[in-house]
C-alpha positions as semicolon CSV with decimal commas, in nm:
position;residue;x (nm);y (nm);z (nm)
1;X;0,001;0,001;0,002
2;X;0,145;0,347;-0,088
3;X;0,285;0,572;0,183
4;X;0,022;0,800;0,336
5;X;0,061;1,174;0,295
6;X;-0,164;1,418;0,477
7;X;-0,173;1,791;0,553
8;X;-0,241;1,754;0,927
9;X;-0,189;1,496;1,200
10;X;-0,565;1,445;1,219
11;X;-0,583;1,379;0,845
12;X;-0,290;1,139;0,870
13;X;-0,457;0,942;1,148
14;X;-0,785;0,937;0,958
15;X;-0,614;0,802;0,645
16;X;-0,419;0,538;0,839
17;X;-0,738;0,420;1,012
18;X;-0,914;0,398;0,674
19;X;-0,620;0,206;0,534
20;X;-0,633;-0,045;0,820
21;X;-1,008;-0,098;0,764
22;X;-0,956;-0,143;0,390
23;X;-0,683;-0,400;0,456
24;X;-0,915;-0,594;0,688
25;X;-1,194;-0,575;0,430
26;X;-0,968;-0,709;0,157
27;X;-0,864;-1,003;0,375
28;X;-1,227;-1,090;0,448
29;X;-1,326;-1,076;0,083
30;X;-1,039;-1,319;0,010
31;X;-1,231;-1,571;0,215
32;X;-1,041;-1,637;0,535
33;X;-1,161;-1,438;0,838
34;X;-0,902;-1,600;1,062
35;X;-0,631;-1,410;0,872
36;X;-0,765;-1,081;0,995
37;X;-0,498;-1,021;1,254
38;X;-0,324;-0,704;1,366
39;X;0,000;-0,843;1,226
40;X;-0,152;-0,901;0,883
41;X;-0,338;-0,567;0,851
42;X;-0,020;-0,390;0,972
43;X;0,187;-0,571;0,711
44;X;-0,053;-0,473;0,433
45;X;-0,056;-0,109;0,533
46;X;0,317;-0,081;0,602
47;X;0,262;-0,002;0,974
48;X;0,416;-0,155;1,281
49;X;0,189;-0,410;1,449
50;X;0,180;-0,204;1,771
51;X;0,058;0,098;1,573
52;X;-0,270;-0,077;1,503
53;X;-0,362;-0,055;1,872
54;X;-0,368;0,327;1,837
55;X;-0,680;0,286;1,630
56;X;-0,844;-0,037;1,751
57;X;-0,812;-0,191;2,097
58;X;-0,859;-0,545;1,966
59;X;-0,952;-0,754;1,662
60;X;-1,326;-0,751;1,743
61;X;-1,337;-0,372;1,738
62;X;-1,161;-0,378;1,406
63;X;-1,409;-0,627;1,258
64;X;-1,703;-0,438;1,405
65;X;-1,593;-0,123;1,230
66;X;-1,545;-0,310;0,901
67;X;-1,908;-0,427;0,918
68;X;-2,035;-0,087;1,026
69;X;-1,864;0,090;0,738
70;X;-1,959;-0,177;0,485
71;X;-2,335;-0,160;0,558
72;X;-2,403;0,178;0,387
73;X;-2,212;0,056;0,082
74;X;-2,422;-0,260;0,062
75;X;-2,753;-0,074;0,113
76;X;-2,664;0,189;-0,148
77;X;-2,593;-0,087;-0,399
78;X;-2,922;-0,262;-0,323
79;X;-3,129;0,056;-0,335
80;X;-2,967;0,154;-0,668
81;X;-3,050;-0,187;-0,817
82;X;-3,412;-0,173;-0,701
83;X;-3,454;0,184;-0,825
84;X;-3,325;0,077;-1,168
85;X;-3,571;-0,211;-1,168
86;X;-3,875;0,020;-1,185
87;X;-4,204;0,009;-1,001
88;X;-4,299;-0,356;-1,046
89;X;-4,263;-0,540;-0,713
90;X;-4,174;-0,857;-0,902
91;X;-3,892;-0,679;-1,085
92;X;-3,771;-0,526;-0,759
93;X;-3,760;-0,867;-0,589
94;X;-3,568;-1,008;-0,887
95;X;-3,323;-0,717;-0,859
96;X;-3,288;-0,771;-0,486
97;X;-3,189;-1,135;-0,535
98;X;-2,958;-1,056;-0,824
99;X;-2,768;-0,771;-0,658
100;X;-2,713;-0,972;-0,342
101;X;-2,569;-1,265;-0,540
102;X;-2,347;-1,019;-0,728
103;X;-2,211;-0,911;-0,389
104;X;-2,151;-1,275;-0,307
105;X;-1,961;-1,308;-0,634
106;X;-1,757;-1,004;-0,535
107;X;-1,677;-1,143;-0,188
108;X;-1,866;-0,878;0,005
109;X;-2,078;-1,134;0,195
110;X;-1,768;-1,271;0,365
111;X;-1,760;-0,954;0,574
112;X;-2,100;-1,037;0,718
113;X;-2,004;-1,401;0,761
114;X;-1,705;-1,300;0,973
115;X;-1,942;-1,111;1,201
116;X;-2,190;-1,397;1,218
117;X;-1,917;-1,646;1,299
118;X;-1,775;-1,445;1,593
119;X;-2,010;-1,574;1,860
120;X;-1,810;-1,415;2,141
121;X;-1,863;-1,056;2,032
122;X;-2,201;-0,905;2,112
123;X;-2,108;-0,577;1,941
124;X;-2,003;-0,758;1,624
125;X;-2,322;-0,967;1,617
126;X;-2,532;-0,654;1,677
127;X;-2,358;-0,483;1,384
128;X;-2,426;-0,785;1,165
129;X;-2,792;-0,792;1,272
130;X;-2,826;-0,422;1,194
131;X;-2,670;-0,476;0,854
132;X;-2,910;-0,762;0,787
133;X;-3,214;-0,546;0,872
134;X;-3,083;-0,266;0,651
135;X;-3,037;-0,504;0,359
136;X;-3,389;-0,646;0,392
137;X;-3,555;-0,304;0,418
138;X;-3,594;-0,243;0,043
139;X;-3,733;-0,596;0,000
140;X;-3,985;-0,528;0,273
141;X;-4,093;-0,214;0,089
142;X;-4,141;-0,406;-0,235
143;X;-4,350;-0,670;-0,062
144;X;-4,561;-0,406;0,109
145;X;-4,628;-0,253;-0,230
146;X;-4,741;-0,595;-0,349
147;X;-5,003;-0,597;-0,074
148;X;-4,829;-0,837;0,161
149;X;-4,976;-0,810;0,514
150;X;-4,658;-0,951;0,670
151;X;-4,377;-0,812;0,453
152;X;-4,101;-0,847;0,712
153;X;-4,171;-1,217;0,762
154;X;-4,195;-1,275;0,385
155;X;-3,869;-1,089;0,332
156;X;-3,691;-1,316;0,577
157;X;-3,832;-1,624;0,404
158;X;-3,743;-1,498;0,058
159;X;-3,394;-1,425;0,185
160;X;-3,370;-1,802;0,221
161;X;-3,345;-1,832;-0,155
162;X;-3,049;-1,593;-0,150
163;X;-2,884;-1,784;0,136
164;X;-2,924;-2,119;-0,045
165;X;-2,795;-1,966;-0,369
166;X;-2,497;-1,829;-0,175
167;X;-2,419;-2,178;-0,054
168;X;-2,441;-2,307;-0,406
169;X;-2,205;-2,039;-0,538
170;X;-1,958;-2,103;-0,257
171;X;-1,963;-2,469;-0,356
172;X;-1,859;-2,372;-0,706
173;X;-2,194;-2,334;-0,882
174;X;-2,214;-2,134;-1,202
175;X;-2,303;-1,774;-1,119
176;X;-2,543;-1,724;-1,409
177;X;-2,727;-2,054;-1,364
178;X;-2,759;-2,021;-0,986
179;X;-2,870;-1,660;-1,002
180;X;-3,128;-1,724;-1,276
181;X;-3,286;-2,009;-1,083
182;X;-3,285;-1,822;-0,752
183;X;-3,455;-1,526;-0,918
184;X;-3,720;-1,744;-1,078
185;X;-3,796;-1,922;-0,753
186;X;-3,815;-1,595;-0,554
187;X;-4,049;-1,432;-0,803
188;X;-4,266;-1,741;-0,827
189;X;-4,294;-1,741;-0,450
190;X;-4,464;-1,400;-0,467
191;X;-4,776;-1,568;-0,598
192;X;-5,024;-1,593;-0,313
193;X;-4,848;-1,329;-0,101
194;X;-5,078;-1,045;-0,211
195;X;-5,432;-1,070;-0,075
196;X;-5,714;-1,138;-0,320
197;X;-5,819;-0,829;-0,507
198;X;-5,473;-0,669;-0,477
199;X;-5,348;-0,511;-0,794
200;X;-5,007;-0,668;-0,738
201;X;-4,829;-0,337;-0,803
202;X;-4,763;-0,019;-0,617
């Protein structure tokens, strides 16, 4: 990583902290959360290992911040995909499934998995739970537009298609084939969600 240059000490510290978070994020997206150690993030940023403690008291705080900073990026990506899908709830659900699996392909989900796997950190689990709720929010909105009287529950159930597709991709499944089937299943599951007489659209 290139040497950091900043106009002030505060700017320098801010840039170093950001570099440490980016190094941890890169390690997570590479697929091995156990490699997120102070020694490794220090090596990747060109800092001394002890310097990392100036920014994060321990590994859990570092991972918690990675999740916290990743969540807005994930939600922006999901909202953008759903906005581009138009007004049809079915199209928005299809976009929701697709964009999440694109993030799986890009390695982003491994950040959330690291949080879910750290059972000893309440703060980290809370951050992962908050991220999960934020990610489901646009799907809940689409289901509510469809006329679903329990959109939060349906969103959690539909997320099961994404979770299963994620497992398939991690096992080496073809991205296009897995995504196409997951989208078809999720959209097909919308039948019967809207009460009789609903227009099915916002």
